[in-house]
N, C-alpha and C positions, 0 to 999 in steps of 0.2 A: 829757439822751438819758434815756429811759425804757424799763428794762433789763429781764427775766422769767429764771423758772424752772420746767422742767419735766422731774419723766420720767415720759418719753413710757407705758410699758410698753411697747417694739413698734409701738403703735396698737392696740392689744389696747383693747380695755372691758377687761375681766376678764384674768390669766396667765393661760387656758383654752381665753379667745373667740378669735377668729376680727383679724386687725386689723381696720383702718377704717384704707387713704388715702388713702382723700380729706375721711370724718372727719376726717381727723386732721393739712390744709392744711390746711380748713374750721376747728377750734377755733383752730389756729395764727397763721390772718391776727385772728379773735377776738383772740387776746394785744394788736393791735395793738403792740407793742418794738418796740422799736432793734434793743434786742439780745436774744436769746437762749440762752442754757444747754436743751442735749435732756442726760438721760438715760435708757440703757434703747435706744440706738438698735441699727437692725438697719440693715447694709447685706448685697441679692443676698441675703438669707434666700428660704426662701418661702412661711416664718409671716406674712410680711408682702408679697407678691405679689415678692419680688426688687425691690422699690423701693430708690431705694439712701435714703433715712427723709433725713434729716439735708436734700440736697439740693430735700428737695418741700416742706421749712423754708425752704428758702433761697428755692424761688417763689411759697411761697406771700405771706411777708413783703417780699418785692421785695429779696431782704436786694445788696447787693454782693462782699459773698463771708462764707465762708461753711469750715468745714476740723472734719471728722470724723478724732478717733483710735480705733480701734479693738484693744479690751484683749480681745478672744477672739474666736478663726478660730477657721471651722469649723456647725456645722446642736450645737442643743440635742439631751445626748444627746453630743454627737459632739465636745465645745469641747474644743479646745486653748490656749494662751493667748498674747498675739502678739509675736512682739518688740520690745523694747522700743520702747515708739510713735513712729509718725513722724506726724502730721495731715495728713491731703489732702487738695485739690479738687477737689471735679468741679464744673463748673461749662454751664453747660445743659438742662442734660439728668436729671431723677431719675430717670432704671432706670438702672445701677452700667454702664460697657464692656463687652464682652462678654469674659467667662475672667472676670474680678472674685469674687475665695472669698470663701461668704460672708462677715458681718465682724458682731461688738455690741463697739459701748463706749458714747461719747459724741462732743455735739457743742456748733461755737461760731455764732450765724445772726450775722449783725451786715450791717443796710442804712447804714451810717455807715460811712466809709473804717477800715481796722487798717491801722494802719503797723509794724510786730510781731509776732510767735506765736512761744507757747510751748509742747513739749509736757512733759509733768512728772507721769515715771514717780513715786507716789510707793510704799512700802518695804510688802515685800510678806511677805506670812508664812512662813518655811521649810517650816514644818509643818502638822501637821492639828492641831485644838483640837477641846477637850471642849465642846459649849455642850449645854441642855436644850433638848431639840424634843417634839413630839406631844405628844398627849393617852393616859395622866399621864402627865405630862415624864422622862423620860428622858436621861442623857446619852444625846452621840450625838457620831461625831468627825465634825470636817468641814470641809472645805480650800476655805480664802477663793478664788470670783478674785483678779484682776490688777489695777491698778485705778490713775486717772489723772489728768491735768489738761489741762488746752485754755487756752493763757490769751492777750490779744489787750490791745493795744492800742490802744482803738477811740476816731479824733480830733468828740468830739462839738460842738454849737455853744459850749459852753463852755471848753472845751479836750480835750486827749489823757485818760482818767482805764482804771485795765487792770480787765481785767472775769476772771475765769478763772469758770470753770465744773468740776465733780470730783460723782465719787458714789465716795462710802465702801464703809469695810466694813460687813460689820453686826457683828462683829466685839465687843462692846461690848470698853474700849479700844481695842486697833485701831485702830481709826473717830484715836480723838486723838490714838493718834503719828500718823498719817496730812493731819492738820491741820494735825496743828505745822511738823509735814516743809512743806506750804505757803505758807505764810503766812513761817516761815523763806526759802524759799526765792526767796518775790518780795518780803525785805523792804523793797529798796529802790523796790519803785513805790508811788506814793502822785503821786494818789489810786490804789486799790486800792479794790472789790467782788468779797467771793464766793460764789459761786452753787451752787446743787447740790444734790442729798439723798442731807446730808451723816449719816445711820442717829444723829444724833442730840438730845434736844431740847432747848431753848432757851438753860437756862443752861450745857451744858453746850458748845454748836460756840462761848457765846458766851465764857466762858472759857478755850477748849481754842484757839481763835486769834487773844484782844486782839480786837478787833474786832466792834462797837453792830453788832447787829443793824437792814433797817432797815425787813421786814417780821413783823409777828406774826399772826398766824392760827395755826388749824388747817392740817395740807392733811395725812391722816392716820386711818386708811385713805379715801379718796374719801366716797364715801357717806352717813359717818356716820363725821366722824373722831374722834382720839379721844385726838393729839399737835399735834408740829409736828417730822417730820425734815427739810425743807428751807427753807432755806434763803437769806438775800441778808443779806450780813454787810458795813461799809466802813468803810476810812477816810479821813476827806480829803473827806469829801460830804459837803452833808446835800438828808437823802430830802426826795420830798413823794410825795404821794397812792398809800401804802399799796395793792395790793390780793392777797386769795385770790378766786383765775380757779378753778372746779367745771368743767372740760370736759366735755364728752363720754362722751370716753376715756381708757383708766388706772385704775388704783388711788390716781394722789396726785394733787392739784390743782398749781395753778403760780399760781405769784408776782411783780409784781412791782412795780414803782415807780421815780419820776422822783430821776435825782440829777447835784446839777451839784458839782466844785469849792465848796470849803471857801473861806475869802476870807480 
């Protein structure tokens, strides 16, 4: 099966730019993967034309299953944490049902059958923490948003593989705590592939997870990438044809690889 991961920046080309829902669909189609993990996904947000971006991706891929896990409700500038997340599936329509509240989170999309789904809330920081931000740098108290992971046991042509996707904290150290928690929660899953925007470099992602990287390549910022913070990590699989993609949207590049269970 061909697996991919992409932080889509709510379908926009830049953080302050407008979303391009049709462009997002074309970019997802061009990735040509069987299973795709998505981060920074909007649902029913005015800034992304009110679309369900997980459903947009699913339609573009010809997916048979997809799930969206909200981490925030409301609109930018007026976010509230989502309750302990429950994955939600919207079939057959790229617009949310009437009355759907605006939300933001992650999604997992598959054009192969899925036999099990998990939604895994990750540890939250209980308080604000100081970070050096701005130019010149100065200490600022910041609070992280809730983080979660989505996992699915996908039935591929060579057998089932558990695939998880997540978007970890930008706060140094705490993202490692979350990654270790996620891998522990999936310790009985083998083969396993973990995808997503981990906000970690190559060495820390591999040491923190205990999983080898399946795709190597700079991913951020997309136009002139200087580091790899998006990853495809795995155990119990053999990976071929790793690729870094540069879609015309988002500030992240996308990754993909073909995996089969190891003998």
